[in-house]
Each structure stands twice: as C-alpha cells, then as structure tokens.
Backbone as CSV, one residue per row, in Angstrom:
resi,resn,N_x,N_y,N_z,CA_x,CA_y,CA_z,C_x,C_y,C_z
1,UNK,-14.074,25.354,-15.495,-13.248,26.558,-15.416,-12.495,26.744,-16.727
2,UNK,-12.654,27.907,-17.339,-11.940,28.262,-18.570,-10.987,29.404,-18.260
3,UNK,-9.695,29.109,-18.274,-8.706,30.083,-17.835,-7.436,29.939,-18.657
4,UNK,-6.815,31.078,-18.954,-5.502,31.090,-19.606,-4.529,31.835,-18.697
5,UNK,-3.409,31.186,-18.381,-2.368,31.804,-17.568,-1.240,32.207,-18.510
6,UNK,-0.983,33.486,-18.585,0.024,34.011,-19.505,1.234,34.527,-18.740
7,UNK,2.324,34.744,-19.475,3.523,35.322,-18.869,4.101,34.468,-17.758
8,UNK,3.985,33.130,-17.884,4.425,32.229,-16.813,5.673,31.460,-17.221
9,UNK,6.441,31.064,-16.219,7.533,30.114,-16.423,6.927,28.737,-16.159
10,UNK,6.687,27.967,-17.220,5.926,26.725,-17.137,6.866,25.531,-17.172
11,UNK,6.656,24.600,-16.236,7.475,23.390,-16.139,6.584,22.193,-16.453
12,UNK,6.581,21.710,-17.701,5.758,20.546,-18.048,6.342,19.261,-17.462
13,UNK,5.562,18.198,-17.535,6.021,16.906,-17.028,6.974,16.237,-18.014
14,UNK,6.704,16.365,-19.307,7.460,15.594,-20.315,8.254,16.472,-21.281
15,UNK,8.463,17.733,-20.945,9.210,18.622,-21.853,10.032,19.608,-21.030
16,UNK,10.868,20.340,-21.715,11.700,21.330,-21.045,10.858,22.543,-20.630
17,UNK,11.234,23.226,-19.542,10.522,24.434,-19.124,10.558,25.506,-20.207
18,UNK,9.552,26.364,-20.212,9.492,27.445,-21.196,8.697,28.613,-20.629
19,UNK,8.868,29.758,-21.279,8.077,30.947,-20.935,6.892,30.989,-21.890
20,UNK,5.681,31.092,-21.347,4.542,31.101,-22.251,3.211,31.049,-21.551
21,UNK,2.285,30.331,-22.183,0.879,30.333,-21.760,0.388,28.899,-21.562
22,UNK,-0.466,28.740,-20.587,-1.140,27.464,-20.369,-2.643,27.726,-20.360
23,UNK,-3.365,26.947,-21.144,-4.805,27.159,-21.314,-5.573,25.997,-20.689
24,UNK,-6.550,26.320,-19.854,-7.413,25.310,-19.239,-8.843,25.504,-19.716
25,UNK,-9.439,24.416,-20.164,-10.815,24.424,-20.649,-11.611,23.365,-19.897
26,UNK,-12.709,23.792,-19.291,-13.535,22.888,-18.482,-12.725,22.201,-17.389
27,UNK,-11.766,22.957,-16.821,-10.989,22.441,-15.706,-9.823,21.568,-16.079
28,UNK,-9.578,21.366,-17.377,-8.469,20.520,-17.814,-7.549,21.311,-18.744
29,UNK,-6.253,20.954,-18.735,-5.298,21.620,-19.619,-5.618,21.232,-21.055
30,UNK,-5.900,22.228,-21.874,-6.231,21.970,-23.277,-5.070,22.287,-24.208
31,UNK,-4.212,23.218,-23.814,-3.029,23.542,-24.625,-2.043,24.335,-23.787
32,UNK,-0.790,24.290,-24.205,0.245,25.081,-23.555,1.401,25.250,-24.521
33,UNK,2.136,26.334,-24.359,3.260,26.589,-25.230,3.622,28.054,-25.234
34,UNK,4.767,28.376,-25.858,5.182,29.777,-25.927,4.182,30.651,-26.667
35,UNK,3.419,30.050,-27.623,2.476,30.834,-28.413,1.090,30.175,-28.407
36,UNK,0.716,29.592,-27.284,-0.580,28.925,-27.199,-1.709,29.918,-27.445
37,UNK,-2.704,29.505,-28.260,-3.833,30.383,-28.589,-4.845,30.370,-27.450
38,UNK,-5.340,31.534,-27.107,-6.331,31.670,-26.045,-7.716,31.719,-26.666
39,UNK,-8.581,30.747,-26.405,-9.921,30.749,-26.997,-10.752,31.930,-26.498
40,UNK,-11.683,32.308,-27.288,-12.578,33.396,-26.919,-13.411,32.995,-25.709
41,UNK,-13.572,33.899,-24.784,-14.372,33.644,-23.595,-13.578,33.151,-22.399
42,UNK,-12.292,32.829,-22.563,-11.463,32.393,-21.445,-10.991,33.589,-20.624
43,UNK,-11.052,33.462,-19.313,-10.462,34.478,-18.445,-8.944,34.417,-18.594
44,UNK,-8.290,35.548,-18.426,-6.840,35.620,-18.599,-6.200,36.088,-17.293
45,UNK,-5.203,35.330,-16.845,-4.453,35.687,-15.643,-2.993,35.855,-16.016
46,UNK,-2.444,37.061,-15.763,-1.039,37.323,-16.045,-0.206,36.872,-14.850
47,UNK,0.626,35.853,-15.058,1.442,35.311,-13.962,2.623,36.200,-13.622
48,UNK,2.953,37.123,-14.515,4.048,38.064,-14.272,5.355,37.347,-13.935
49,UNK,5.625,36.266,-14.676,6.888,35.554,-14.502,6.869,34.469,-13.433
50,UNK,5.752,34.274,-12.747,5.674,33.231,-11.717,5.765,31.843,-12.342
51,UNK,6.152,30.873,-11.530,6.301,29.496,-12.003,4.950,28.786,-11.954
52,UNK,4.686,27.952,-12.975,3.525,27.068,-12.991,4.056,25.635,-13.059
53,UNK,3.756,24.869,-12.032,4.300,23.518,-11.901,3.181,22.481,-11.894
54,UNK,3.497,21.230,-12.274,2.528,20.142,-12.052,2.281,19.970,-10.561
55,UNK,1.128,19.412,-10.203,0.846,19.174,-8.793,1.838,18.212,-8.183
56,UNK,2.255,18.486,-6.947,3.173,17.595,-6.247,2.419,16.374,-5.729
57,UNK,3.143,15.257,-5.617,2.594,14.015,-5.079,3.388,13.644,-3.830
58,UNK,2.689,13.448,-2.718,3.333,13.014,-1.480,2.971,11.547,-1.261
59,UNK,3.984,10.683,-1.270,3.750,9.236,-1.243,3.487,8.680,0.150
60,UNK,3.697,9.487,1.196,3.503,8.957,2.558,2.979,10.067,3.455
61,UNK,1.684,10.044,3.702,1.068,11.029,4.591,0.066,10.323,5.505
62,UNK,-0.393,11.086,6.509,-1.477,10.625,7.374,-2.639,11.620,7.339
63,UNK,-2.744,12.345,6.231,-3.822,13.325,6.080,-5.179,12.663,6.271
64,UNK,-6.005,13.287,7.074,-7.357,12.796,7.259,-7.508,11.722,8.308
65,UNK,-6.421,10.962,8.591,-6.499,9.943,9.638,-5.856,10.426,10.938
66,UNK,-5.017,11.464,10.845,-4.460,12.123,12.033,-4.695,13.618,11.856
67,UNK,-5.849,14.067,12.280,-6.301,15.418,11.977,-5.583,16.471,12.815
68,UNK,-5.390,17.625,12.226,-4.737,18.732,12.910,-5.675,19.330,13.962
69,UNK,-5.154,19.488,15.175,-5.894,20.182,16.222,-7.075,19.439,16.801
70,UNK,-7.190,18.135,16.554,-8.357,17.389,17.037,-8.033,16.446,18.194
71,UNK,-6.745,16.342,18.566,-6.393,15.476,19.683,-6.732,14.025,19.403
72,UNK,-7.068,13.281,20.488,-7.312,11.845,20.350,-8.522,11.562,19.465
73,UNK,-9.496,12.460,19.454,-10.718,12.219,18.680,-10.446,12.173,17.183
74,UNK,-9.400,12.877,16.739,-9.074,12.895,15.320,-7.879,12.045,14.962
75,UNK,-7.411,11.232,15.915,-6.235,10.395,15.664,-6.663,8.951,15.461
76,UNK,-6.727,8.531,14.210,-7.064,7.156,13.860,-5.919,6.503,13.092
77,UNK,-4.703,6.855,13.461,-3.545,6.426,12.693,-3.223,4.951,12.882
78,UNK,-3.248,4.483,14.133,-2.860,3.111,14.434,-3.995,2.360,15.122
79,UNK,-4.330,1.191,14.594,-5.217,0.268,15.301,-4.304,-0.676,16.074
80,UNK,-3.837,-0.181,17.232,-2.759,-0.860,17.961,-3.302,-1.901,18.924
81,UNK,-4.212,-2.733,18.459,-4.745,-3.815,19.275,-4.288,-5.172,18.772
82,UNK,-3.633,-5.172,17.614,-3.124,-6.411,17.025,-1.956,-6.034,16.126
83,UNK,-0.818,-6.714,16.231,0.341,-6.327,15.417,0.148,-6.531,13.921
84,UNK,-0.819,-7.350,13.515,-1.084,-7.573,12.093,-2.501,-7.108,11.790
85,UNK,-2.598,-5.957,11.132,-3.905,-5.382,10.774,-3.963,-5.183,9.260
86,UNK,-3.630,-6.244,8.520,-3.518,-6.143,7.063,-4.822,-5.748,6.391
87,UNK,-5.952,-6.075,6.982,-7.239,-5.787,6.349,-7.785,-4.414,6.714
88,UNK,-7.162,-3.734,7.683,-7.611,-2.387,8.059,-7.303,-1.414,6.924
89,UNK,-8.220,-0.476,6.651,-8.065,0.450,5.524,-7.962,1.889,6.021
90,UNK,-6.928,2.586,5.611,-6.828,4.009,5.934,-8.040,4.761,5.400
91,UNK,-8.568,4.306,4.269,-9.719,4.952,3.642,-10.882,5.119,4.604
92,UNK,-11.092,4.137,5.478,-12.252,4.159,6.365,-12.148,5.207,7.463
93,UNK,-10.955,5.767,7.680,-10.764,6.737,8.761,-10.548,8.158,8.263
94,UNK,-10.523,8.376,6.959,-10.197,9.702,6.428,-11.361,10.673,6.606
95,UNK,-11.052,11.815,7.179,-12.013,12.913,7.271,-11.650,13.948,6.203
96,UNK,-12.408,14.029,5.121,-12.041,14.945,4.032,-12.163,16.413,4.404
97,UNK,-12.787,16.701,5.544,-12.924,18.087,5.986,-11.728,18.550,6.816
98,UNK,-10.759,17.666,7.011,-9.609,18.016,7.833,-8.829,19.179,7.232
99,UNK,-8.394,20.091,8.095,-7.704,21.301,7.652,-6.413,20.992,6.888
100,UNK,-5.798,19.859,7.173,-4.548,19.518,6.515,-4.666,19.408,5.012
101,UNK,-5.845,19.040,4.510,-6.023,18.960,3.062,-5.915,20.343,2.428
102,UNK,-6.481,21.348,3.056,-6.378,22.710,2.534,-4.933,23.193,2.576
103,UNK,-4.223,22.846,3.660,-2.811,23.232,3.766,-1.985,22.580,2.654
104,UNK,-2.252,21.302,2.398,-1.517,20.593,1.353,-1.789,21.205,-0.008
105,UNK,-3.052,21.464,-0.292,-3.416,22.011,-1.598,-2.827,23.400,-1.805
106,UNK,-2.818,24.213,-0.762,-2.248,25.555,-0.889,-0.748,25.505,-1.124
107,UNK,-0.102,24.409,-0.739,1.333,24.242,-0.983,1.644,23.523,-2.273
108,UNK,0.613,23.252,-3.080,0.843,22.639,-4.375,0.781,21.127,-4.383
109,UNK,0.437,20.504,-3.254,0.328,19.045,-3.192,-1.096,18.671,-3.597
110,UNK,-1.250,18.030,-4.738,-2.577,17.720,-5.268,-2.957,16.253,-5.133
111,UNK,-1.974,15.382,-4.859,-2.243,13.950,-4.718,-1.400,13.396,-3.576
112,UNK,-1.997,12.508,-2.781,-1.274,11.942,-1.647,-1.591,10.457,-1.519
113,UNK,-0.677,9.746,-0.866,-0.904,8.344,-0.520,-1.046,8.277,0.993
114,UNK,-2.289,8.062,1.456,-2.574,8.080,2.886,-2.273,6.708,3.478
115,UNK,-1.429,6.705,4.514,-0.986,5.468,5.156,-1.545,5.337,6.561
116,UNK,-1.813,4.104,7.006,-1.961,3.890,8.443,-0.630,4.195,9.120
117,UNK,-0.622,4.220,10.446,0.605,4.535,11.159,1.577,3.369,11.198
118,UNK,2.694,3.587,11.895,3.762,2.591,11.961,3.824,1.906,13.317
119,UNK,2.731,1.956,14.083,2.716,1.291,15.375,2.663,-0.219,15.257
120,UNK,2.100,-0.715,14.165,1.995,-2.153,13.942,3.027,-2.600,12.906
121,UNK,3.562,-3.805,13.033,4.423,-4.328,11.966,3.715,-4.306,10.617
122,UNK,2.436,-4.679,10.584,1.611,-4.528,9.392,0.400,-3.694,9.791
123,UNK,0.374,-2.451,9.306,-0.614,-1.490,9.789,-1.910,-1.451,9.013
124,UNK,-1.890,-1.876,7.744,-3.115,-1.850,6.958,-2.896,-1.349,5.552
125,UNK,-3.993,-1.153,4.853,-3.978,-0.791,3.442,-3.951,0.717,3.256
126,UNK,-3.118,1.179,2.337,-3.017,2.599,2.012,-3.999,2.939,0.891
127,UNK,-4.194,4.235,0.670,-5.100,4.688,-0.387,-4.537,5.963,-1.011
128,UNK,-4.579,6.040,-2.335,-4.131,7.223,-3.071,-5.347,8.086,-3.382
129,UNK,-5.292,9.365,-2.963,-6.431,10.255,-3.147,-5.965,11.643,-3.594
130,UNK,-6.898,12.410,-4.128,-6.673,13.820,-4.393,-6.839,14.611,-3.096
131,UNK,-6.245,15.786,-3.036,-6.352,16.595,-1.818,-7.504,17.582,-1.871
132,UNK,-8.299,17.516,-2.926,-9.462,18.406,-3.006,-10.727,17.576,-3.132
133,UNK,-11.789,18.060,-2.491,-13.059,17.347,-2.488,-13.624,17.315,-1.087
134,UNK,-14.883,16.969,-0.989,-15.540,16.910,0.313,-16.173,15.551,0.576
135,UNK,-16.127,14.656,-0.411,-16.607,13.283,-0.242,-15.424,12.370,-0.541
136,UNK,-14.977,11.634,0.459,-13.719,10.907,0.319,-13.775,9.878,-0.810
137,UNK,-14.915,9.223,-1.023,-15.004,8.232,-2.095,-14.796,8.860,-3.474
138,UNK,-15.121,10.137,-3.604,-14.934,10.830,-4.875,-13.504,11.340,-5.042
139,UNK,-12.714,11.322,-3.970,-11.323,11.769,-4.007,-10.363,10.626,-4.334
140,UNK,-10.844,9.392,-4.275,-9.983,8.215,-4.415,-9.484,8.059,-5.847
141,UNK,-8.178,7.821,-5.985,-7.587,7.458,-7.269,-7.302,5.962,-7.351
142,UNK,-6.809,5.385,-6.263,-6.574,3.941,-6.212,-6.737,3.458,-4.771
143,UNK,-7.509,2.384,-4.614,-7.696,1.780,-3.305,-7.830,0.267,-3.452
144,UNK,-6.960,-0.500,-2.813,-5.809,-0.025,-2.047,-4.650,0.317,-2.969
145,UNK,-3.766,1.166,-2.475,-2.585,1.539,-3.247,-1.317,0.922,-2.675
146,UNK,-1.448,0.202,-1.582,-0.280,-0.430,-0.989,-0.626,-1.018,0.363
147,UNK,0.383,-1.603,0.994,0.250,-2.183,2.332,1.321,-1.581,3.216
148,UNK,0.912,-1.001,4.333,1.871,-0.353,5.232,2.506,-1.381,6.164
149,UNK,3.830,-1.373,6.213,4.572,-2.219,7.142,5.666,-1.380,7.787
150,UNK,6.068,-1.757,8.981,7.064,-0.983,9.721,8.040,-1.920,10.410
151,UNK,9.329,-1.575,10.322,10.381,-2.378,10.953,11.172,-1.580,11.990
152,UNK,10.762,-0.370,12.262,11.547,0.501,13.123,11.188,0.428,14.595
153,UNK,11.344,1.582,15.266,11.169,1.624,16.706,9.712,1.586,17.149
154,UNK,8.796,2.069,16.301,7.413,2.184,16.753,6.773,0.853,17.158
155,UNK,6.863,-0.219,16.342,6.292,-1.486,16.811,6.929,-1.966,18.115
156,UNK,8.255,-1.796,18.242,8.932,-2.182,19.480,8.348,-1.443,20.673
157,UNK,8.105,-0.145,20.484,7.594,0.678,21.590,6.146,0.332,21.917
158,UNK,5.311,0.227,20.877,3.892,-0.031,21.094,3.662,-1.341,21.854
159,UNK,4.333,-2.387,21.410,4.057,-3.699,21.990,5.030,-4.082,23.093
160,UNK,6.241,-3.529,23.043,7.191,-3.777,24.125,6.686,-3.229,25.446
161,UNK,6.043,-2.056,25.414,5.479,-1.477,26.635,4.350,-2.333,27.196
162,UNK,3.722,-3.130,26.329,2.653,-4.022,26.774,3.175,-5.418,27.101
163,UNK,4.498,-5.609,27.017,5.118,-6.917,27.241,4.567,-7.962,26.276
164,UNK,4.383,-7.530,25.012,3.869,-8.414,23.984,4.843,-8.457,22.815
165,UNK,4.686,-9.460,21.974,5.457,-9.543,20.735,4.796,-8.662,19.680
166,UNK,5.625,-7.822,18.984,7.088,-7.773,18.988,7.604,-6.704,19.944
167,UNK,8.686,-7.007,20.615,9.358,-6.020,21.453,10.769,-5.743,20.951
168,UNK,11.163,-6.429,19.866,12.463,-6.216,19.228,12.273,-6.246,17.715
169,UNK,13.306,-5.854,16.987,13.239,-5.960,15.532,13.157,-7.420,15.093
170,UNK,13.738,-8.319,15.897,13.630,-9.737,15.585,12.167,-10.152,15.587
171,UNK,11.450,-9.724,16.626,10.043,-10.062,16.729,9.207,-9.410,15.647
172,UNK,9.578,-8.186,15.274,8.844,-7.496,14.214,9.001,-8.231,12.889
173,UNK,10.238,-8.613,12.555,10.470,-9.353,11.313,9.750,-10.696,11.347
174,UNK,9.762,-11.348,12.498,9.061,-12.631,12.639,7.566,-12.454,12.397
175,UNK,6.992,-11.418,12.982,5.551,-11.168,12.834,5.182,-10.952,11.374
176,UNK,5.968,-10.151,10.667,5.692,-9.885,9.256,5.859,-11.156,8.431
177,UNK,6.935,-11.906,8.697,7.197,-13.125,7.940,6.076,-14.152,8.134
178,UNK,5.653,-14.335,9.374,4.582,-15.291,9.643,3.289,-14.895,8.938
179,UNK,3.009,-13.587,8.905,1.784,-13.123,8.255,1.810,-13.411,6.756
180,UNK,2.952,-13.185,6.119,3.039,-13.427,4.676,3.028,-14.924,4.356
181,UNK,3.672,-15.724,5.207,3.636,-17.171,4.990,2.216,-17.687,5.131
182,UNK,1.488,-17.208,6.156,0.096,-17.630,6.341,-0.758,-17.226,5.153
183,UNK,-0.546,-16.006,4.642,-1.318,-15.550,3.483,-1.001,-16.384,2.256
184,UNK,0.272,-16.736,2.072,0.659,-17.564,0.923,0.028,-18.952,1.018
185,UNK,0.006,-19.503,2.220,-0.590,-20.820,2.399,-2.089,-20.807,2.132
186,UNK,-2.766,-19.764,2.581,-4.200,-19.642,2.309,-4.438,-19.522,0.804
187,UNK,-3.606,-18.731,0.143,-3.739,-18.583,-1.304,-3.539,-19.896,-2.028
188,UNK,-2.585,-20.705,-1.550,-2.330,-22.001,-2.181,-3.516,-22.936,-1.999
189,UNK,-4.145,-22.884,-0.829,-5.297,-23.743,-0.563,-6.503,-23.358,-1.404
190,UNK,-6.638,-22.049,-1.669,-7.792,-21.573,-2.415,-7.599,-21.659,-3.913
191,UNK,-6.348,-21.850,-4.375,-6.071,-21.870,-5.798,-6.484,-23.208,-6.398
192,UNK,-7.287,-23.207,-7.473,-7.683,-24.467,-8.109,-6.530,-25.148,-8.824
193,UNK,-5.409,-24.442,-9.020,-4.274,-25.025,-9.726,-3.256,-25.630,-8.779
194,UNK,-3.611,-25.717,-7.488,-2.668,-26.247,-6.514,-3.223,-27.492,-5.851
195,UNK,-2.392,-28.525,-5.729,-2.695,-29.683,-4.899,-1.835,-29.584,-3.658
196,UNK,-2.419,-29.785,-2.492,-1.644,-29.721,-1.261,-1.099,-31.101,-0.918
197,UNK,0.192,-31.166,-0.671,0.831,-32.386,-0.231,1.079,-32.255,1.263
198,UNK,0.525,-33.159,2.054,0.685,-33.118,3.497,1.911,-33.919,3.893
199,UNK,2.760,-33.337,4.756,3.988,-33.973,5.201,3.983,-34.084,6.716
200,UNK,4.300,-35.258,7.226,4.360,-35.466,8.668,5.767,-35.913,9.045
201,UNK,6.368,-35.183,9.979,7.718,-35.522,10.419,7.666,-36.779,11.298
202,UNK,8.509,-37.769,10.987,8.465,-39.025,11.730,9.038,-38.872,13.136
203,UNK,9.712,-37.744,13.395,10.305,-37.566,14.716,9.413,-36.764,15.647
204,UNK,8.849,-35.652,15.125,8.062,-34.778,16.004,6.599,-34.723,15.620
205,UNK,6.207,-35.435,14.575,4.813,-35.504,14.113,4.282,-34.160,13.632
206,UNK,5.183,-33.207,13.338,4.747,-31.920,12.795,4.177,-32.127,11.397
207,UNK,3.031,-31.509,11.157,2.385,-31.626,9.852,2.568,-30.332,9.090
208,UNK,3.034,-30.434,7.856,3.195,-29.263,7.009,2.551,-29.535,5.668
209,UNK,2.212,-28.472,4.964,1.600,-28.623,3.644,2.412,-27.878,2.612
210,UNK,2.504,-28.448,1.432,3.220,-27.806,0.329,2.337,-27.868,-0.898
211,UNK,2.232,-26.737,-1.616,1.445,-26.708,-2.838,2.242,-27.213,-4.013
212,UNK,1.641,-28.055,-4.839,2.290,-28.586,-6.040,1.427,-28.216,-7.235
213,UNK,2.002,-27.535,-8.205,1.240,-27.098,-9.366,0.815,-28.283,-10.211
214,UNK,-0.481,-28.379,-10.497,-0.974,-29.474,-11.325,-0.569,-29.304,-12.778
215,UNK,-0.194,-28.079,-13.135,0.170,-27.825,-14.532,1.569,-28.341,-14.845
216,UNK,2.446,-28.390,-13.807,3.829,-28.757,-14.064,4.244,-30.061,-13.384
217,UNK,3.514,-30.445,-12.312,3.928,-31.643,-11.577,3.600,-32.899,-12.372
218,UNK,4.520,-33.877,-12.437,4.232,-35.138,-13.123,3.173,-35.927,-12.367
219,UNK,2.551,-36.855,-13.056,1.492,-37.645,-12.445,1.999,-38.424,-11.248
220,UNK,3.178,-38.986,-11.355,3.762,-39.740,-10.244,5.033,-39.036,-9.810
221,UNK,4.869,-37.924,-9.123,6.034,-37.143,-8.704,6.684,-37.776,-7.480
222,UNK,8.004,-37.701,-7.408,8.729,-38.226,-6.266,8.799,-37.154,-5.195
223,UNK,8.762,-37.528,-3.933,8.906,-36.555,-2.855,10.326,-36.022,-2.821
224,UNK,10.587,-34.952,-2.076,11.948,-34.422,-1.969,12.912,-35.486,-1.496
225,UNK,14.197,-35.327,-1.861,15.222,-36.302,-1.525,15.187,-36.632,-0.035
226,UNK,15.099,-37.924,0.282,15.121,-38.346,1.673,13.744,-38.477,2.295
227,UNK,12.709,-38.055,1.571,11.347,-38.166,2.105,10.658,-39.354,1.441
228,UNK,9.680,-39.901,2.118,8.938,-41.006,1.529,7.451,-40.846,1.834
229,UNK,6.643,-41.292,0.918,5.202,-41.268,1.141,4.840,-42.418,2.076
230,UNK,4.014,-42.130,3.090,3.687,-43.154,4.067,2.346,-43.810,3.810
231,UNK,1.474,-43.140,3.070,0.163,-43.739,2.792,-0.459,-43.032,1.619
232,UNK,-1.414,-43.688,0.990,-2.132,-43.091,-0.131,-3.465,-42.580,0.387
233,UNK,-3.557,-41.260,0.571,-4.780,-40.646,1.061,-5.209,-39.576,0.079
234,UNK,-6.266,-38.856,0.424,-6.753,-37.786,-0.459,-5.656,-36.780,-0.733
235,UNK,-4.922,-36.389,0.331,-3.730,-35.568,0.147,-2.543,-36.423,0.554
236,UNK,-1.543,-36.500,-0.318,-0.420,-37.418,-0.105,0.265,-37.155,1.205
237,UNK,0.735,-38.185,1.855,1.445,-38.068,3.125,2.899,-38.416,2.913
238,UNK,3.786,-37.569,3.441,5.228,-37.784,3.295,5.857,-37.791,4.677
239,UNK,6.736,-38.746,4.942,7.382,-38.855,6.238,8.825,-38.412,6.128
240,UNK,9.256,-37.612,7.079,10.622,-37.092,7.062,11.627,-38.171,7.405
241,UNK,12.818,-38.122,6.798,13.875,-39.070,7.146,14.404,-38.786,8.537
242,UNK,15.086,-39.721,9.108,15.587,-39.530,10.466,16.611,-38.416,10.547
243,UNK,17.329,-38.204,9.443,18.328,-37.127,9.440,17.661,-35.774,9.576
244,UNK,16.466,-35.649,9.077,15.703,-34.412,9.204,16.095,-33.382,8.168
245,UNK,15.125,-32.808,7.504,15.373,-31.752,6.526,14.274,-30.714,6.649
246,UNK,14.647,-29.477,6.463,13.664,-28.404,6.512,13.077,-28.221,5.124
247,UNK,11.746,-28.185,5.034,11.090,-27.981,3.751,10.738,-26.526,3.519
248,UNK,11.024,-25.658,4.475,10.651,-24.237,4.338,11.909,-23.396,4.247
C-alpha cells in the first residue's frame, strides 16, 4: 500500500505532535513531517485535521479464546480441570476469525496480549499477536509472552465450589508457590552446573534436596550450621540436628 495522509494532526511515538503528512510505502511508514515529500504514484488522503495515532496495545485480552456470540463452543478461556496449567497455551485456542479482532482493529488496537482466564491460580502461557490476519501463526509477535497467574476471587470460586484446593487466597498462594518451587527443583536437577545435596531429617526422616553450584562451592564444603553429613554416597547425605532447622 502506497498512501500519503495529509492535513493530519500526527502523534509520533518519539517526538512531539505536529500538523503535517505521513507517507506509507509498501505498507510501512517511510516518512513523516510538516513538509514530508509525497512520492509520485502515492494515493493521497486528506485527513482534514483528524488525528493519526500509533496503534494501541492492549496487554490483557481474551480475544480469540472467548469469542463473541459463540457461547460455550467459543469459550476456551479456562482449562479448569487442574489449578496449575502452566504448559497450556492461549495460542492453541485462538480463532483468528473471531469478530472481536475486527472490533479491536476498528478501534485502533493493533497489538494485543492474549491471556488464558483467571479461573486457575496458574492459567497458562500468554501470546502477543497482531489483531489483523487470518492465520494465527502469522499474527504472532512473541510466544510465549508471559505466564498468567491469578490471586483473586476466580480461583476461589472455581475450585471452592468443587470442594477442592484452592478455596481461599491462602490456598491459591500455596498452589502457586508449590508450582514454582517444583519448577525450580526440576531446573536444578537438569542443570549440569548443579550438584544435589540430599538431606534427611533425623527426627522425621524427611528427605530434601539442595542444589550447590560447582562453580562456587569448595571441594570440601561444610554443611549448614548444625547439620552433619551422615554418609558418603553419590549425593551427600546430611542429618538435621535435634534442635531442627528449616532449610527452605
């Protein structure tokens, strides 16, 4: 598209607003300014004083995953079968033909961050996309663009009605915390730069693991104050003192 918009009040991203012309060549802005030159062959549109703005960005939408006028068949917002759905992707549920995309674009919203719903404490991965296009993979700007989490009333309602955890904000925070701790522990186990030290409590026999960086840990490192190694195995064993100390 080769187009020049003249007589407009233009609001650039990195400069002060001005009255002038904006020139687009092959669908991209090629020049703008109070006296921007219009190349030969460009169509000319007189804005008659109208404003020309950068496209708006909406950081939290459910476009395409909760379709307008489609009822339950078009509602893929929440996978409410498990409170932790970190691997679920909003991208997989987006219908690019949904009418909401046309509504957004007509209102000047050109980029959105599509989120799963807030029914789960951890709802899944978000995706940043353009609001124009008919093939969702071609609309993607970044995937994933974030992780959706919720601490409000929705998780309480979704799972409280089922008599499941979480039914309170305490349970919601616990669910999120446990998920991140589990992910951190898996990452430590998979990291080649981590040695796992196994600890067994002498009172309750609880076994815990702690990652120790091989880059910084001394060859003969001492256990935390009050702990002692009980045996020399592939992964070191540490026994808790009778007084008891929390390692987490």
